[in-house]
C-alpha positions, -999 to +999 in steps of 0.1 A: -079-778-470-111-784-449-091-782-417-083-746-424-119-735-431-134-712-405-172-713-404-189-684-387-225-673-385-227-638-398-264-632-391-296-651-384-331-645-395-362-665-388-385-670-418-421-657-416-454-676-418-458-669-455-487-690-467-508-659-473-481-641-494-482-641-531-452-641-555-448-603-554-443-602-517-409-590-503-394-576-471-360-561-463-341-563-430-305-552-422-280-559-395-245-546-387-218-572-392-188-549-390-172-571-364-167-598-391-152-574-416-116-589-414-131-622-426-147-607-457-116-595-475-101-611-506-123-642-511-150-657-488-177-683-494-211-671-482-237-697-476-274-693-469-285-722-447-322-727-445-340-751-421-377-751-417-410-768-424-415-758-461-419-784-487-390-788-512-414-790-541-442-764-538-429-734-518-398-716-505-380-683-504-360-663-529-332-647-509-312-616-519-282-608-498-265-574-501-234-562-483-231-525-477-194-518-475-184-485-459-148-474-466-128-454-441-107-458-410-121-483-385-132-470-351-110-496-334-082-516-351-093-553-351-066-576-337-081-610-338-111-632-331-120-664-313-150-687-317-167-695-283-199-715-278-213-724-312-241-749-320-273-763-306-273-768-268-299-790-250-319-774-222-335-792-193-319-826-201-302-840-170-281-864-191-266-834-210-268-804-187-264-772-206-239-759-180-216-787-188-215-774-224-215-737-217-184-739-196-162-709-189-136-701-215-102-684-211-085-660-234-055-638-237-044-612-262-012-592-254-019-563-277-057-558-273-074-532-251-110-543-257-125-578-259-160-577-276-184-606-269-210-611-295-238-636-289-268-646-311-291-669-292-326-683-299-347-709-281-364-737-300-385-768-292-418-772-273-412-797-246-439-813-224-430-794-193-429-756-200-430-754-238-393-748-238-373-734-253-394-715-279-421-704-255-404-703-221-390-671-207-356-679-191-328-656-181-291-657-191-262-643-172-229-632-187-197-632-166-163-616-172-136-628-148-163-642-126-181-609-123-216-605-135-218-580-164-253-586-177-285-605-170-313-606-194-343-628-204-338-647-237-372-633-248-386-610-275-420-594-278-436-600-312-469-581-312-452-550-328-434-570-356-433-547-386-438-577-409-476-582-404-499-598-407-487-633-413-504-666-418-494-682-385-489-673-348-468-643-356-479-623-326-467-648-300-437-637-280-407-661-283-373-670-270-354-640-286-369-643-320-400-634-340-412-649-372-399-630-402-373-610-383-336-606-379-322-619-346-302-590-331-269-598-315-261-590-279-227-572-277-206-566-246-173-548-245-148-557-218-116-537-210-085-559-210-057-533-207-032-559-195-016-592-206-033-614-181-055-643-189-092-635-186-123-657-186-158-653-200-188-674-191-226-676-198-251-694-175-287-702-183-314-702-157-316-736-140-343-758-156-350-795-156-376-815-177-379-848-159-401-864-186-392-858-223-365-831-226-365-817-261-357-780-257-326-764-271-309-731-276-291-722-308-261-702-298-233-687-319-209-665-300-175-649-308-149-629-291-133-600-311-101-583-300-096-546-306-071-519-299-085-488-281-103-462-302-079-440-320-100-409-315-108-391-283-140-373-294-158-390-323-196-395-327-216-410-355-252-415-367-261-451-360-297-451-375-325-427-384-357-444-372-381-415-380-385-404-407-375-435-426-387-455-456-371-487-444-396-515-440-385-526-406-394-491-393-428-490-410-447-492-377-432-457-369-436-440-403-450-417-415-450-399-382-464-368-366-440-371-337-409-354-350-376-373-356-360-402-338-325-415-343-297-433-325-261-420-322-229-438-312-198-427-293-168-440-311-142-422-291-122-428-259-140-401-239-175-402-227-197-378-247-218-354-225-227-327-251-229-320-288-247-299-313-273-315-335-282-299-369-314-310-386-338-300-413-355-310-445-324-301-465-288-293-456-294-257-465-325-253-442-314-265-408-321-258-371-296-263-343-303-282-311-279-285-281-279-320-267-267-330-233-266-365-218-239-391-212-228-418-237-199-441-226-173-451-251-188-475-277-222-468-263-253-456-281-283-434-272-316-426-288-325-390-295-359-375-302-366-341-318-402-329-310-426-324-338-430-287-332-393-282-338-394-297-373-400-268-397-417-286-426-433-318-416-449-325-449-416-327-468-401-361-478-365-353-470-347-352-437-311-341-431-292-348-398-257-338-387-238-342-354-212-316-345-187-306-317-189-336-293-178-324-259-174-289-274-145-303-296-141-309-333-152-343-343-120-363-352-138-383-379-166-362-395-173-385-424-200-404-404-216-374-388-243-366-414-271-386-430-301-380-452-333-401-452-367-399-466-402-414-461-436-413-477-454-382-465-484-387-443-516-386-464-540-357-464-576-361-452-604-336-454-611-316-423-644-334-419-646-372-421-661-403-404-641-426-382-659-460-384-648-487-359-664-520-352-653-538-321-649-576-318-659-599-289-632-586-266-635-548-264-619-548-230-586-552-247-589-521-269-589-483-268-583-457-295-576-421-299-567-393-324-540-370-311-526-338-327-489-330-330-491-312-297-505-341-278-541-329-276-569-355-280-593-349-309-612-381-300-605-408-274-624-439-263-609-460-235-613-497-229-641-491-204-662-472-229-663-499-256-689-526-259-686-558-279-697-562-315-706-525-317-701-501-345-688-466-335-693-439-360-675-406-351-680-377-374-649-355-368-641-319-377-604-311-373-583-280-375-553-280-399-524-300-385-508-334-382-527-361-364-520-397-352-547-423-349-538-452-325-557-483-315-540-505-289-547-541-280-535-553-246-536-590-257-515-581-288-540-599-312-557-569-329-593-570-339-589-600-361-566-630-354-572-664-371-560-684-341-585-666-318-618-671-335-636-667-302-623-631-302-645-622-332-638-597-359-637-559-361-624-532-384-611-496-386-621-473-415-619-437-424-648-425-447-659-394-464-691-378-452-709-395-480-696-429-471-667-434-495-635-451-483-605-429-475-585-455-456-590-490-441-565-503-416-556-540-413-575-554-384-548-582-378-524-556-364-511-573-332-503-548-305-512-515-322-528-500-353-514-466-362-522-441-389-508-406-393-525-380-416-526-343-424-555-319-423-546-290-446-559-255-446-555-255-484-580-269-509-569-305-515-584-329-539-591-360-518-591-393-537-612-420-520-599-455-524-622-473-547-607-508-540-634-530-525-628-545-491-631-583-489-622-598-455-629-633-443-631-644-407-619-668-397-598-679-426-593-713-410-627-727-401-649-757-400-669-747-430-688-717-418-673-682-420-682-645-426-673-623-456-670-586-447-678-565-478-674-528-484-678-509-517-674-473-525-705-475-545-732-502-543-725-530-567-740-563-578-722-591-559-717-628-566-697-652-543-681-682-559-660-708-540-637-733-556-619-763-543-581-759-546-574-795-554-601-802-580-609-766-591-646-775-589-671-748-579-686-759-545-707-727-538-721-699-559-747-673-550-758-639-564-764-615-535-778-586-555-768-550-550-746-544-519-727-515-503-717-526-469-725-561-457-714-592-437-723-624-454-725-657-435-713-686-456-719-723-449-700-750-468-699-776-440-708-802-465-673-799-481-643-820-469-613-805-452-588-787-475-579-754-491-606-734-509-606-701-528-634-676-522-640-654-552-661-622-548-673-610-582-684-574-586-688-562-622-655-569-640-636-572-607-628-605-590-612-605-556-600-639-543-592-650-508-577-683-496-593-703-467-587-736-451-614-760-437-600-779-408-623-796-382-597-811-359-573-794-335 
């Protein structure tokens, strides 16, 4: 019976710009959908609904969806659910004002103590007035019984997206979403310890497009009714951010900055103190007394300094929460967790930091800081000059170090959509010029690399993989190939047309070690081409596009 079907949006993810990814690429995200648990009992039909610009014949996505089901007593007994504003809502159109559609809604639940409002909202469209709603930063207000409980901009910064680099404008901030990322829900809990009728309302910032309104917000919102928490003192581990081997936290890991995690108060009482036990294994732990204030159903992020972590080179990390408010935790099954991450690599005590700036060095600065916060090397924005190679030979004491380069424009040293910005790179070399590590220059807001310098004798294995970088990958027929080899090698460049497979360019450049080659194939028509760099038995291929219009 179609009339009895209840359709709800469990989660939303925006697909990435994936034209540079090959068939082996994958990425994992996760989101908490516990509020929908009552709907997922017995039988339920799960649909993946994809909308986008991909062709139906030559590209697409293979989607794997897993549900992690945690058994146990719910924190709060669910008592019901209502759908609120769900769909696509025009924005800036005077013939269909958004406030006439996002009107206040009333609800009543005689047995509930808490009403939880869950909103997933993203802006789309690029109108001719303010590029709304994808690229316009507008606020939303949430009201409960006509009282303002939250105001926030429907906006998300994307320069630190852990899924990077991508083929499109992945660094651009957007209306509460980033390419290739989960859209996180906004959740608001409201006390309704009575049988009265209550109201909830959301208002968008006033906006009118007088010409060609085309903006819209996709909103799916629900109201969940719960009994009060059954426990008075109950805390849980929400997420371990550092150390972690989850891809969505890869910007933070490996780390020299200790541990970071979020905790939740599941009880009726505010939590003002607890004991935190942590270590590399459950049998080798240290205690930390924590004091703060977490309201019921609230969360807090906790950091453990690096100097309090006993063995920073171990893969494992154990965490346990004890005695909230000095009392026994009433539900201890969610109080401990174990995670792991790849250990930070080891570098020799002496190495070369090789950095080439692009055309916009005023946006960049870099440093190497030890685990105690002391600077081993630091160059601020005022000390950098354009298109300059900086070669720092470093001699470091044993310890853990973090290299960081920041970019105030969030476009790294190499971004295809900003060819005027030029091209730069970040490399770690042995004293005799062999590659230890090369960081991706298309890093958005920040490039980060943690490493160990050991007092022990360590066999360092330079990375022999040649570097072949093309800038810009979308061009008018002229571009540069940045080459780096561990050992000098005979090099041939061959370029083929994707449509005809014909060779349109081939040249032997002789023996090269480090070089930037300027290529000119302006005689070729627009289209996709493959650049093949041949060195001995190795062939490295890169995809480019010739496009002469806007």
